[in-house]
C-alpha positions, -999 to 999 in steps of 0.1 A, spaced: 550 -460 437 534 -449 405 500 -462 396 490 -466 433 488 -430 443 456 -417 458 444 -381 461 417 -371 487 386 -354 472 392 -317 468 430 -321 473 456 -312 447 490 -328 443 520 -317 423 536 -344 402 572 -348 393 568 -364 359 605 -369 355 628 -360 327 636 -393 311 622 -396 276 615 -429 259 616 -434 221 581 -421 217 590 -388 234 622 -378 215 620 -343 200 592 -344 173 595 -308 160 564 -287 165 547 -318 180 573 -322 208 560 -324 243 579 -310 273 592 -337 296 596 -310 323 561 -297 321 546 -285 355 519 -311 363 493 -311 390 463 -334 397 432 -328 417 401 -349 427 371 -327 422 334 -331 431 318 -358 451 326 -388 427 354 -376 427 368 -369 392 405 -368 385 415 -336 367 451 -333 356 466 -299 345 500 -293 330 516 -260 321 543 -254 294 532 -287 279 545 -282 244 581 -272 235 570 -251 205 534 -241 211 534 -209 190 547 -229 160 519 -254 164 493 -227 169 505 -209 137 504 -242 118 469 -249 130 455 -215 121 468 -221 85 446 -252 80 412 -253 65 385 -255 93 351 -269 87 319 -275 107 315 -311 118 279 -321 112 284 -353 132 295 -334 163 279 -309 186 310 -288 189 299 -251 186 325 -241 160 348 -254 133 376 -280 134 406 -293 115 422 -327 121 456 -327 137 482 -346 116 489 -382 126 525 -374 135 511 -357 166 499 -390 181 531 -408 189 546 -381 212 512 -373 226 506 -409 236 540 -413 252 538 -380 272 502 -387 283 510 -423 294 540 -412 315 522 -382 330 490 -402 340 511 -429 355 527 -402 376 493 -389 388 481 -424 395 451 -420 371 466 -448 349 478 -481 364 513 -492 355 499 -518 331 477 -493 312 487 -470 284 473 -446 257 468 -463 224 445 -441 203 433 -406 200 411 -384 178 425 -349 179 414 -317 162 423 -281 161 391 -264 172 378 -229 172 346 -218 188 327 -195 165 290 -199 173 272 -172 191 249 -180 220 218 -171 200 226 -198 175 232 -227 199 212 -258 199 196 -267 233 222 -294 240 250 -269 233 237 -247 261 242 -272 289 272 -292 302 279 -324 283 299 -356 284 321 -370 256 317 -407 261 301 -430 288 331 -454 283 353 -452 314 384 -461 293 381 -428 274 398 -396 285 393 -361 271 421 -335 268 422 -298 258 454 -279 249 449 -242 250 467 -224 222 454 -189 228 465 -163 252 436 -152 273 421 -160 307 386 -169 317 380 -192 287 389 -226 302 369 -257 312 345 -262 340 330 -293 356 294 -297 368 270 -317 389 234 -322 376 213 -309 405 183 -333 401 203 -365 400 235 -355 416 254 -370 386 288 -357 379 298 -383 353 276 -404 330 282 -441 325 261 -465 304 241 -477 334 228 -443 343 227 -426 309 190 -434 304 180 -421 338 200 -389 331 181 -383 298 148 -388 315 157 -364 343 169 -338 317 136 -341 298 117 -335 331 139 -305 337 130 -290 303 93 -294 311 97 -278 346 121 -250 338 117 -246 300 146 -248 275 180 -234 286 187 -198 279 203 -191 245 238 -187 259 268 -208 269 269 -223 303 292 -201 325 288 -212 360 260 -227 382 224 -223 372 190 -239 380 200 -273 365 237 -276 371 262 -267 398 297 -259 389 321 -280 410 355 -270 396 370 -248 369 404 -249 351 413 -215 337 428 -211 303 464 -203 298 486 -205 267 503 -239 264 482 -255 292 466 -289 289 437 -302 310 429 -340 311 398 -356 325 375 -386 322 355 -385 291 323 -393 310 326 -362 332 299 -335 328 318 -304 316 315 -272 295 339 -247 279 339 -213 295 328 -191 266 320 -154 265 307 -133 236 340 -114 229 353 -146 213 332 -138 182 342 -102 176 369 -90 152 393 -108 128 423 -109 152 429 -147 153 451 -142 184 419 -137 203 402 -168 190 397 -198 213 421 -221 194 425 -255 211 436 -290 204 407 -311 216 413 -348 219 394 -380 228 419 -406 240 415 -443 244 434 -464 269 442 -500 271 450 -522 301 469 -554 300 446 -577 319 430 -552 343 410 -521 350 421 -490 332 413 -461 355 420 -451 391 393 -423 388 
């Protein structure tokens, strides 16, 4: 029964999301989502955290990637994203919400009386070298302490080893940050900085003195990864992303923050 499935920590389950489309999932041109995408879900870490992955998520991914690369990208001063972004058109939201709601019902991450109702989505390209990163850009981060918020990344580039990893803070054991522990986490990080010094001028790519990597989702063209917005995570970035003018090698993604609503209940089964 959808909405009541449970997955043991460390286990992975394959999801039959079904082929029926509702009115929000009819073919939407380059924004059309695939009702037959291959979906899997895993519980990772000790919390655990639900991580959902779907392959072949878009029906016309190359068309959407080409469209995105034609937009004007700018650096967002109000965001710590290490690159440039361009807002995804509003027409993307309706099919996105419909597909996500149905898929997360299938994984049991969303209860049957919950649904996606809002998103902030951007085409995003990493372009900052490790030497230019701010200290907070050199460690795993979380997007929101609100448990009703999800994050999603659609990979629109064709290269491996540039996906998304999840982390545990060694000192506190935290894997996701909620409002009630955010202050303690900040204090612990400040103590870490005094003990170990500032993080190296490079992207986080695996375990180090401060963080242990608990799970990694590799990048693949037309793959989406969906996870709780309060999970500690980091993009897997290597220096070759910044060389040359071949935009087919750029780490083009659609990065989204997604808000859920529940009719009279708790939103997440995380």
